[in-house]
C-alpha positions in Angstrom: 21.7 -0.1 2.8 20.1 3.3 2.3 21.2 6.2 4.8 18.5 6.8 7.5 17.2 10.2 8.3 18.4 11.5 11.7 15.7 11.0 14.6 14.3 14.4 15.5 13.9 14.9 19.5 10.5 13.8 20.7 8.1 16.4 20.4 4.0 16.8 20.1 4.3 17.6 16.4 6.6 14.1 16.0 3.4 12.1 16.8 4.4 8.7 17.0 8.1 8.1 17.5 10.3 5.1 18.3 14.0 5.1 18.6 16.4 2.4 18.7 13.6 -0.4 19.2 15.2 -3.6 20.0 12.9 -6.6 20.8 14.3 -10.2 21.2 12.4 -13.5 22.0 14.9 -16.2 23.5 18.0 -15.6 21.8 16.4 -14.4 18.6 16.3 -10.9 17.8 12.9 -10.1 16.0 13.7 -6.0 15.8 17.2 -4.9 15.8 17.5 -1.0 16.5 14.9 0.4 14.8 13.7 4.1 14.7 10.9 5.6 12.7 8.6 8.5 13.1 4.5 8.6 11.9 3.5 12.3 12.5 0.0 13.6 12.3 -1.0 14.8 8.8 0.6 11.8 7.0 0.1 8.2 6.2 3.5 6.5 6.8 4.0 3.1 5.6 5.8 0.0 7.1 6.6 -2.4 4.6 8.6 -5.6 4.2 8.6 -9.3 3.4 7.1 -11.7 5.9 9.0 -12.4 9.0 10.6 -8.8 8.7 9.4 -7.9 12.1 6.5 -5.5 11.2 3.9 -7.0 13.2 6.4 -6.9 16.4 7.3 -3.2 15.7 3.5 -2.8 15.8 2.8 -4.5 18.9 5.5 -2.2 20.8 4.2 0.8 19.2 0.5 -0.1 20.5 2.0 -1.2 23.9 1.4 -4.8 23.7 5.1 -5.7 23.9 7.5 -3.9 25.9 11.0 -3.6 24.4 14.2 -4.9 25.5 16.2 -1.6 24.4 14.8 1.8 22.8 11.9 3.9 23.6 8.4 4.9 22.3 7.2 8.5 22.3 3.7 9.8 21.6 2.9 13.2 21.1 6.2 14.1 23.1 5.4 11.9 26.0 7.7 8.6 26.8 5.1 5.9 26.6 7.5 3.0 26.6 6.3 1.5 30.1 2.5 2.2 29.5 0.1 -0.5 28.2 -2.4 0.0 25.5 -5.2 1.4 27.4 -2.8 4.4 28.7 -1.7 4.9 25.2 -5.4 5.0 23.8 -6.5 7.7 26.2 -3.4 9.8 24.8 -4.8 9.5 21.4 -3.4 6.2 19.9 -6.0 3.8 18.0 -5.2 0.6 16.3 -6.8 -1.9 13.9 -6.0 -5.7 13.7 -5.3 -7.9 10.8 -8.1 -10.3 12.3 -11.2 -8.2 13.0 -12.6 -8.3 16.2 -16.2 -7.3 15.6 -19.1 -8.2 17.8 -21.2 -10.1 15.0 -24.4 -10.1 16.8 -24.6 -6.4 17.2 -25.5 -4.1 14.5 -23.0 -2.0 12.5 -24.1 1.2 14.5 -23.5 -0.3 18.0 -20.2 -1.8 16.7 -18.8 1.6 15.7 -20.3 3.4 18.9 -18.0 1.2 20.9 -15.0 2.9 19.8 -15.8 6.0 21.6 -17.9 4.3 24.4 -14.7 2.4 25.6 -12.5 5.3 25.3 -14.8 7.4 27.3 -15.5 4.6 30.3 -11.9 3.8 30.4 -11.2 1.8 33.7 -14.3 3.4 35.3 -16.7 0.6 36.1 -19.8 3.0 36.7 -19.2 4.7 33.2 -19.1 1.2 31.6 -22.5 0.4 33.2 -24.3 4.1 32.7 -22.5 6.9 30.7 -23.3 10.4 31.7 -25.7 12.1 29.1 -23.1 14.4 27.5 -21.0 11.2 26.6 -24.0 9.7 25.2 -24.3 13.0 22.6 -20.8 12.7 21.8 -20.9 9.1 21.0 -24.1 9.8 18.8 -22.6 12.4 16.8 -19.1 10.7 16.6 -20.8 7.5 15.5 -23.1 9.3 12.7 -19.7 11.0 11.2 -17.9 7.9 11.1 -20.5 5.8 9.6 -21.0 8.5 6.8 -17.2 8.6 6.4 -17.0 5.0 5.6 -20.2 5.0 3.6 -21.9 2.6 6.1 -25.1 4.8 6.7 -27.5 2.5 5.0 -26.2 -0.6 6.8 -26.4 0.9 10.3 -29.1 -1.3 11.3 -27.9 -4.8 9.8 -25.8 -7.3 11.9 -22.2 -7.0 11.6 -21.8 -10.8 11.3 -24.0 -10.4 8.2 -21.9 -8.2 6.2 -19.1 -9.3 3.3 -15.4 -8.9 4.2 -15.0 -5.4 2.4 -17.9 -3.9 4.4 -16.7 -5.5 7.8 -13.2 -4.0 7.2 -15.0 -0.5 6.8 -17.0 -1.2 10.2 -13.3 -1.9 11.7 -12.1 1.4 10.5 -15.2 3.2 11.4 -15.1 2.0 15.0 -11.5 3.3 15.4 -12.2 6.5 13.9 -15.3 6.9 16.3 -12.6 6.8 19.1 -11.3 10.1 17.8 -7.6 9.3 18.1 -4.9 11.5 16.8 -2.9 8.5 15.3 -4.0 5.3 13.9 -2.4 2.1 13.6 -3.9 0.1 10.5 -2.5 -3.6 10.7 -3.2 -5.0 7.1 -6.4 -3.5 6.4 -6.5 -4.7 2.8 -6.4 -8.4 4.0 -9.5 -10.3 2.1 -10.5 -7.2 0.1 -10.6 -7.5 -3.7 -8.9 -4.7 -5.9 -12.3 -2.7 -6.1 -12.6 -2.6 -2.2 -9.1 -2.2 -1.4 -9.3 1.1 -3.7 -12.3 2.3 -1.8 -10.7 1.5 1.2 -7.4 3.6 0.6 -9.6 6.5 -0.4 -11.4 6.7 2.7 -8.2 6.5 4.7 -6.9 9.5 2.7 -9.8 11.3 3.1 -9.8 10.8 6.9 -6.4 12.1 7.0 -7.1 15.1 5.0 -10.0 16.1 6.9 -9.2 15.3 10.4 -5.2 15.7 10.3 -4.5 12.7 12.3 -1.8 10.3 11.3 -1.5 6.9 10.2 1.0 4.3 10.5 -0.2 1.4 7.9 1.5 -2.1 7.9 0.4 -3.4 4.7 1.1 -6.3 1.9 -0.7 -4.8 -1.1 2.1 -2.5 -2.5 -0.8 -0.9 -4.9 -2.5 0.4 -2.0 0.8 1.5 0.1 2.2 3.2 -3.3 -1.0 5.1 -3.6 -1.6 6.6 -0.1 1.6 6.7 1.5 3.7 9.8 1.8 6.7 8.1 3.3 8.1 4.6 3.8 10.1 2.5 5.9 11.1 -1.0 4.9 12.3 -3.8 7.3 14.0 -7.0 6.5 15.2 -9.4 9.2 14.3 -6.9 11.9 16.3 -4.1 10.6 15.5 -1.0 8.8 16.8 -1.5 5.2 15.2 1.7 3.7 13.5 4.8 4.3 12.1 7.6 2.0 9.3 8.2 -0.6 7.4 5.6 -2.9 9.3 6.9 -5.7 12.6 6.0 -3.8 11.4 2.5 -3.1 10.8 1.6 -6.7 14.2 2.2 -7.4 15.9 0.8 -4.3 18.3 -2.2 -4.5 17.9 -2.8 -0.8 14.0 -3.1 -1.2 14.5 -5.3 -4.2 16.8 -7.5 -2.3 14.5 -7.7 0.6 11.7 -8.8 -1.5 13.6 -10.9 -4.0 12.0 -9.4 -6.7 8.7 -10.3 -6.0 6.0 -7.9 -4.6 8.5 -4.7 -5.1 9.1 -5.8 -8.7 
């Protein structure tokens, strides 16, 4: 096993930081003492074979699961006991492997919901009638996200009429509209062909460069991972078996053993 870097104390600059995360379901330990950091200004990859514990770790990061042991800090704040909405208000956004778009709404309306929902929060009146400054902010953020993702020409099309590659971009544009400082992207290349995956990766890298946000990426497409991630964590059977650069992954015996020579090779 590769020696892991010691965790720095939680701080605002650390972005998302989990420490000694342990989650069990019944008698089975899905995640066992995992620690990782996903700072701003960087794309961090979380990879591993099927059943390694990636999704469980992601769900704990976003607040869908509460760990049995360990902590989750977001920009220096302990959010271990907070739910997804509270973490979103602190700057954490997420996409899911299975896209949850409103197919009957236009691309523009789907993208606008990324900020509308965050501004409204749990306030019932703001969900029904938003103040004028909020509407102005939503329009500006929506326009920026549509342009970043190359969707300006499809803004009036129903989201359900788009092919998978463009639907993935709508999903990304929506979370970008929310103005989050840390993004969790869950298998974003699922269903994309090689050219669409390459384009998606270029957009994500451009967003990080322009906005300075951080990204934690769970992904099976190793070509995408190797091309855009600066730092990688590798899970196997719920444990962290490697931490380091993409170059380090290529030469790691632990990673090759985890993947049984398939994807890593």
